[in-house]
Structures are given as structure tokens and as C-alpha cells.
N, C-alpha and C positions, 0 to 999 in steps of 0.2 A: 377686308376679308369677307368671304361668302358666308351667308347663313346656311348652316347645314340643317337639312330636314331631320326630324326625329320620329321615331316609331310612335304611333298613336297609343300603344299600350304601355311599353316600358320606357319610352322616351330616350332610348339609346340612339346615337347617330346612325343614319342610314347610309349605306353604300350601294352603288349600283344604279339602276334605272332612275331617271329623274322623277317619274310618277309613283315611285315606290312609297307605300304607306306603313308597312310593317317590316320588322327585321327578319321574321321567320313565320312559319305556319302556326306555331304555338301562340305567338303574340296575336296573330290575326284571329285565330279561333277564340282565344281568351277575351279579346276586345269585343267580338261579336256576341259571345255568350253573355257577357256582362250587360251589353246594350239591350239584349232581348230578355234578360232575366225578369224584370218587372212585368212585362207583358205576359210572359209564360206563367209566372206565378198567379196573375189575375185569372188567366184561362184555366189553370189547374184548380184554383179555388172554386170557380163557377162549375166546372165539371164535377168536382167533388160534391157540391151542393145539389146538383141535378141527380147524381147517383143516389145520394141520401134520400132525396124526395121520392125517387122512383121506388126505392126499397120500402119506404114507409107506405106509399100507396099500394104496393104489391101486398104487403102484410095486411092492410085494411081490407083489400079486395078478397084475399084468400080467406080471411076470417068472416067475410060477409057481414060485418057488423056496421051499425050506424055510428058515425063518429062526428065530432064537431071540430070547429076551427081551433079551439084551445087545446084539445087533445093532440092535434097534429103539431102545434107549436111546442108543446111539452116534449114531444118526441124529436124535435129538431127540424121540423119541416120549414123550409124557407119559401114563403108564398111569392116572393119576388122573382124566383127562378122557375121558368118553364120553357119547354122547347118550342111549342107552337100553340095555337088556339083555334078552336072551332067557333061556330056562331055563339054558343052559350057555355062552352067548357074550356078550361085550360088543360093542356096536355104536358106530360112529362114522359117523353119517349112513347111507350105503348100503353100508358095509363092516362085516363082523363078524369078530371074532377070538376065539380061545381059546388059553390057554397050558396045556400039559400039565405033568405032574410033573417032567419033564426040562428044562422051560424052552423047549420047542419051540412056536413060535407058528403056528397054522393060520389062514389068512386066506381069507375067501370074500366074494363080492359078493352082497348081498341083491337079490332080484328084485322 
């Protein structure tokens, strides 16, 4: 007796083409969504952290106040996430910051 191929998502027997992998569009979409879920969640979490970092930097820049590393950490700033860096500053979208030896954070808006 021949081994029947099964749907990769629901494992029901497949009928039709020899190279068929899914029984219908629903199973194909569900399978691919589950496969990508972890990667998408990781990307979503990183994007959330970047938006939060930008919001905090924007607030500090608008208040034009001197702040330190610990103040940013208390507000939820994640120093490990930034979009790019220049020679001496880390950037989060359109805001840049640097931390000096004393822990003082200087924030400026990129033009």
C-alpha cells in the first residue's frame, strides 16, 4: 500500500497533485503564520522598545533638561536598542544621545 502524503498543518490525507503540501488555503496560511510567529514577535518587541526609547528622548529634548543614565532606565529606556550610530552618539530615529563618564546623558534632535 502506498504512503499517502499528509497536510503539513492538519495532517489530513492529501489528494491531487503529487507535490501538494496543504489541503487548502486555510491550512497553508495557518502553517506559515505559525512558522513566522516567533520572528514577528521578536521584531514587534524590538520596534516597541525603539518607539519607547524615541518617546523618552523626545520628552527629555523638549524639556531641555539634563538627565542621567539612571533616570532614563527608570522611565523604561532600553540602551541596547538604537537605530544607528554616529562617531560619538547613538541614535534612535531622529534623536541622538551620548552618555559621558559621569553618566550624564546629552540628547539632541537630528535635522
